[in-house]
C-alpha positions as CSV (number, residue, x, y, z in Angstrom):
1,M,35.4,29.2,-15.0
2,H,33.4,32.3,-15.6
3,H,29.8,31.2,-15.2
4,G,28.7,34.6,-13.9
5,D,25.5,35.4,-12.2
6,V,23.5,32.3,-13.0
7,S,20.0,31.4,-11.7
8,A,19.6,29.3,-8.6
9,E,18.4,26.4,-10.9
10,V,21.6,26.5,-13.0
11,A,23.7,26.8,-9.9
12,A,22.1,23.7,-8.4
13,G,22.7,21.9,-11.7
14,L,26.3,22.8,-11.8
15,L,26.8,21.5,-8.2
16,A,25.2,18.2,-9.3
17,L,27.4,18.0,-12.3
18,K,30.5,18.8,-10.3
19,K,29.8,15.7,-8.2
20,R,29.7,13.6,-11.3
21,I,32.9,15.2,-12.5
22,D,34.5,14.5,-9.1
23,A,33.4,10.8,-9.4
24,A,35.4,10.5,-12.7
25,K,38.6,11.1,-10.7
26,I,40.3,13.2,-13.3
27,P,43.7,14.3,-11.8
28,S,44.8,17.9,-12.0
29,S,47.4,18.6,-14.6
30,K,50.6,20.4,-13.6
31,L,52.0,23.3,-15.7
32,D,55.0,22.2,-17.8
33,E,54.7,18.6,-16.4
34,T,51.4,17.1,-17.6
35,I,48.3,17.9,-19.6
36,N,44.9,16.4,-19.7
37,V,43.9,15.6,-23.3
38,A,40.3,14.6,-24.3
39,V,38.1,13.8,-27.2
40,W,34.4,14.6,-27.1
41,N,31.7,14.2,-29.6
42,I,29.3,17.0,-28.6
43,R,26.2,15.8,-30.4
44,E,25.5,18.1,-33.4
45,F,26.7,21.1,-31.5
46,G,25.4,24.1,-33.3
47,K,22.6,22.5,-35.2
48,K,19.9,23.8,-32.8
49,R,20.3,26.2,-29.9
50,R,21.1,24.6,-26.6
51,K,19.4,25.7,-23.3
52,P,21.5,28.2,-21.4
53,A,22.0,25.6,-18.6
54,A,23.4,23.1,-21.1
55,L,26.0,25.6,-22.3
56,H,27.2,26.1,-18.7
57,Y,27.4,22.4,-18.2
58,I,29.3,21.9,-21.5
59,A,31.8,24.6,-20.4
60,E,32.2,23.0,-17.0
61,I,33.0,19.6,-18.6
62,L,35.4,21.1,-21.2
63,G,37.2,23.0,-18.4
64,Q,38.4,19.8,-16.9
65,F,40.9,19.3,-19.7
66,D,43.8,21.3,-21.3
67,L,43.3,20.2,-24.9
68,I,40.1,18.7,-26.4
69,A,39.5,17.3,-29.8
70,L,35.9,18.3,-30.7
71,V,33.7,16.2,-32.9
72,E,30.3,17.1,-34.4
73,L,31.0,20.8,-34.0
74,R,28.6,22.2,-36.6
75,D,28.8,25.1,-39.1
76,N,27.0,27.5,-36.7
77,L,29.4,28.5,-33.9
78,E,27.2,30.8,-31.9
79,D,26.6,28.4,-29.0
80,F,30.2,27.5,-29.0
81,G,31.1,31.1,-28.7
82,R,28.9,31.4,-25.6
83,V,30.6,28.4,-24.1
84,C,34.0,30.1,-24.7
85,Q,32.8,33.1,-22.7
86,F,32.2,30.9,-19.7
87,L,35.6,29.2,-20.1
88,G,37.4,32.6,-20.1
89,P,40.0,34.5,-22.2
90,S,42.8,32.0,-21.9
91,W,41.0,29.5,-24.1
92,D,41.3,29.3,-27.9
93,L,40.0,27.2,-30.8
94,V,41.5,26.0,-34.1
95,Y,38.8,24.4,-36.3
96,S,38.2,23.1,-39.8
97,D,35.7,24.2,-42.4
98,W,32.5,22.2,-42.9
99,M,31.2,20.1,-45.8
100,P,27.7,20.9,-46.9
101,D,26.7,17.5,-48.4
102,D,25.1,14.6,-46.5
103,G,28.5,12.9,-45.9
104,G,30.0,16.0,-44.4
105,N,26.8,16.7,-42.4
106,R,27.9,20.4,-42.1
107,E,30.4,19.2,-39.4
108,R,33.6,20.8,-38.3
109,T,36.4,19.3,-36.3
110,G,38.3,21.4,-33.8
111,F,40.9,21.6,-31.1
112,L,40.0,23.6,-28.0
113,F,42.9,24.4,-25.8
114,D,43.9,26.4,-22.7
115,R,46.8,28.7,-23.8
116,R,48.2,28.5,-20.2
117,A,49.0,24.9,-20.8
118,V,49.1,24.3,-24.6
119,T,50.5,26.4,-27.4
120,F,49.4,26.1,-31.0
121,N,52.5,25.6,-33.2
122,G,51.1,26.8,-36.5
123,L,50.3,23.6,-38.5
124,A,46.5,23.3,-39.2
125,A,45.2,21.3,-42.2
126,E,42.6,18.9,-43.4
127,V,43.9,15.5,-44.4
128,D,43.3,14.7,-48.1
129,A,42.6,11.2,-49.4
130,P,45.5,9.8,-51.4
131,R,45.4,10.8,-55.1
132,G,46.5,9.1,-58.3
133,K,47.1,10.7,-61.7
134,A,44.3,10.2,-64.2
135,G,45.1,12.0,-67.4
136,T,46.0,15.6,-66.5
137,E,44.2,15.4,-63.1
138,Y,45.1,14.0,-59.7
139,L,42.1,12.2,-58.2
140,A,41.3,10.1,-55.2
141,T,39.6,6.7,-55.7
142,Q,38.0,6.9,-52.2
143,S,37.2,9.6,-49.8
144,F,37.0,10.7,-46.2
145,W,33.4,11.6,-45.6
146,R,34.7,14.2,-43.1
147,A,38.3,15.0,-43.6
148,P,40.5,14.4,-40.5
149,Y,42.0,17.5,-39.1
150,I,45.7,17.8,-38.1
151,C,47.3,20.4,-35.9
152,S,50.6,20.9,-34.2
153,F,50.9,21.8,-30.5
154,R,53.5,22.3,-27.7
155,S,53.2,21.9,-24.0
156,G,56.2,22.3,-21.7
157,N,59.1,21.1,-23.9
158,F,56.9,18.4,-25.6
159,D,56.0,19.1,-29.2
160,F,53.4,16.9,-30.9
161,I,51.0,16.4,-33.7
162,A,47.3,15.8,-33.0
163,I,44.8,14.3,-35.5
164,A,41.1,14.3,-34.9
165,T,38.3,12.8,-37.0
166,H,34.8,11.6,-37.1
167,A,34.6,8.4,-39.1
168,R,31.7,7.7,-41.4
169,W,28.6,6.0,-40.0
170,G,25.9,4.1,-41.9
171,K,25.1,0.5,-42.9
172,S,28.2,-0.1,-45.0
173,I,30.7,-1.7,-42.6
174,T,33.0,-2.3,-45.6
175,G,33.0,1.4,-46.5
176,R,33.8,2.4,-42.9
177,E,36.5,-0.2,-42.7
178,A,38.1,1.1,-45.9
179,E,38.0,4.7,-44.6
180,L,39.6,3.7,-41.2
181,G,42.3,1.7,-43.1
182,M,43.0,4.6,-45.4
183,L,43.6,6.9,-42.3
184,A,46.0,4.3,-40.8
185,D,47.9,4.1,-44.1
186,W,48.0,7.9,-44.5
187,I,49.4,8.2,-40.9
188,D,52.0,5.5,-41.5
189,E,53.2,7.0,-44.8
190,R,53.3,10.5,-43.4
191,Q,55.2,9.6,-40.3
192,K,57.9,7.9,-42.4
193,D,58.4,10.9,-44.6
194,K,61.6,12.8,-44.0
195,S,59.6,16.1,-43.9
196,V,57.2,15.1,-41.1
197,E,56.9,17.9,-38.6
198,D,57.1,15.7,-35.5
199,H,57.1,12.0,-34.7
200,D,55.1,12.3,-31.5
201,L,51.5,11.8,-32.6
202,I,48.2,11.6,-30.8
203,V,45.2,10.4,-32.9
204,M,41.7,11.1,-31.5
205,G,38.1,10.9,-32.7
206,D,34.8,9.2,-32.9
207,F,35.9,6.2,-35.1
208,N,32.5,4.4,-34.8
209,T,34.4,1.3,-33.8
210,P,32.0,-0.7,-31.4
211,K,34.7,-3.0,-30.0
212,L,38.5,-3.1,-29.6
213,D,38.7,-6.5,-31.3
214,D,36.4,-6.1,-34.3
215,R,37.4,-5.7,-38.0
216,L,36.9,-1.9,-37.9
217,F,39.3,-1.3,-35.0
218,K,41.8,-3.7,-36.6
219,A,41.7,-1.6,-39.8
220,L,42.3,1.6,-37.8
221,T,45.3,0.0,-35.9
222,R,46.8,-2.1,-38.7
223,R,49.8,0.3,-39.1
224,G,50.7,0.3,-35.4
225,L,48.4,2.8,-33.6
226,Q,47.8,1.7,-30.0
227,V,45.4,2.3,-27.2
228,P,47.1,3.8,-24.1
229,D,47.3,1.3,-21.2
230,S,45.0,3.5,-19.1
231,L,42.2,3.2,-21.7
232,M,42.4,-0.5,-22.4
233,K,39.7,-1.1,-19.8
234,L,37.5,2.0,-19.9
235,K,36.5,3.5,-16.5
236,S,34.6,6.4,-15.2
237,G,36.3,6.8,-11.9
238,D,36.1,3.5,-10.1
239,V,33.4,2.1,-12.4
240,T,34.3,0.0,-15.4
241,V,32.1,0.8,-18.4
242,G,31.7,-0.9,-21.7
243,G,31.8,2.2,-23.8
244,S,31.9,6.0,-24.1
245,N,28.4,6.2,-25.5
246,I,25.5,7.1,-23.2
247,T,24.4,3.4,-23.0
248,K,28.1,2.5,-22.2
249,T,28.1,-0.3,-24.7
250,A,30.4,0.9,-27.6
251,R,34.1,2.0,-27.8
252,Y,33.4,4.6,-30.5
253,D,35.7,7.3,-29.0
254,Q,39.4,6.7,-28.9
255,I,42.7,8.3,-28.1
256,L,45.5,6.5,-29.8
257,H,49.3,6.8,-30.2
258,L,52.2,5.2,-32.0
259,P,54.6,2.9,-30.1
260,T,57.3,5.7,-30.0
261,A,54.9,7.9,-27.9
262,R,53.9,5.2,-25.4
263,K,56.1,6.5,-22.5
264,R,54.4,9.9,-22.8
265,F,51.2,8.6,-21.4
266,T,50.7,8.3,-17.6
267,N,48.6,5.7,-15.9
268,F,45.6,8.1,-15.7
269,G,42.8,7.9,-18.2
270,G,39.1,7.2,-18.6
271,T,35.8,8.7,-19.4
272,L,33.5,11.2,-17.7
273,D,29.9,9.9,-17.1
274,F,27.8,13.1,-16.9
275,H,24.6,11.2,-17.3
276,V,24.8,8.4,-14.6
277,S,21.1,7.4,-15.0
278,D,17.9,8.7,-16.6
279,A,16.7,9.5,-13.1
280,G,19.5,11.9,-12.7
281,I,18.5,14.0,-15.7
282,K,16.1,16.1,-13.6
283,E,19.0,17.2,-11.4
284,L,20.5,19.1,-14.3
285,F,17.2,20.1,-16.0
286,P,14.5,20.2,-13.3
287,G,10.9,20.5,-14.4
288,A,11.7,19.9,-18.1
289,G,10.4,16.3,-18.1
290,M,13.3,15.6,-20.4
291,T,13.8,12.1,-22.0
292,R,17.2,10.6,-22.5
293,T,17.1,11.4,-26.2
294,Q,16.3,15.0,-25.5
295,F,19.1,15.1,-22.9
296,T,21.6,13.9,-25.5
297,Y,20.7,16.9,-27.7
298,Q,21.4,19.2,-24.8
299,L,24.7,17.6,-23.6
300,S,25.6,14.7,-25.8
301,D,25.1,11.0,-26.5
302,H,28.9,10.5,-26.1
303,F,31.0,11.0,-23.0
304,P,34.5,12.6,-23.2
305,V,37.4,10.2,-23.2
306,W,40.6,11.5,-21.6
307,V,44.2,10.7,-20.8
308,Q,47.0,12.5,-19.0
309,I,50.2,13.0,-20.9
310,K,53.7,13.8,-19.6
311,T,55.1,17.0,-21.1
312,D,58.4,17.4,-19.1
313,I,60.8,15.4,-21.3
314,D,63.9,17.5,-20.7
315,G,65.5,14.8,-18.6
316,E,65.1,12.3,-21.4
317,R,66.7,14.7,-23.9
318,L,69.6,15.4,-21.6
319,T,70.2,11.7,-21.1
320,Q,70.1,11.1,-24.9
321,I,72.8,13.8,-25.4
322,V,75.1,12.2,-22.8
323,Q,74.6,8.7,-24.3
324,N,75.3,10.0,-27.8
325,A,78.5,11.7,-26.6
326,R,79.7,8.4,-25.1
327,K,79.0,6.6,-28.3
328,G,81.0,9.2,-30.2
């Protein structure tokens, strides 16, 4: 981390934050063996300038992982550029364009990654809603409010596709259910296509699914997407929590996979509670008299959700070669 010559106040805040990070018990990743993958909705990041201290804290949190799907990254990337300076020159970002209407909310989706652990493989695209022919045009009958973003990566000898998205919010549960189901159907159809780039798939985002057994989550997982075992019961370190939002009540943020990728996930996963309590806000922002809501616009109203993934699969490939030879 490259925090530089910070003030004594920011230094004290970073030390307090490090204790909260340590409490989350995120294991170190090992080059060419494992990577730590996370999704984080950084509340409207770029809409308004963050305090300098907040940018240091955001960088410190991001630096715990090797690949992060970023949600609610806004059109203005100035603050994010400052965070990248703290992270250092080995970090890179692949990100989408923004939509200017109310549905798009001027949001981008991005993947931040440490090139020492993760390589971008070249595929980067927004997911289009399925189209049908109407006269001479090809039109979608429904839409993603914010198009999911798909990228290809490699770590060790593990190639994979990552999809990240921020599902629609609002009062229409039916509309949200239809959008989540459309994403599930798109993934299913694409993964079965003979031209698919890779069958190892990680799907991340803020899906606005309050519970793992409600109709919204069932729509998202109706084509086989699964929660890693390490995230079935969400924990921040040793503490079980009900959700990844700041009140710890809703399972909005998810990392999912198809059954074929299940063995890639280790037993390590959870969330990172950087808030702990309203009383602890003053440790990070002393003298500000900051409310919880104000705090969420400096850090976020969502916690990162993370898992550790195995990237050394050479042994499995060699075993498969031997088995295929015996069958022949």
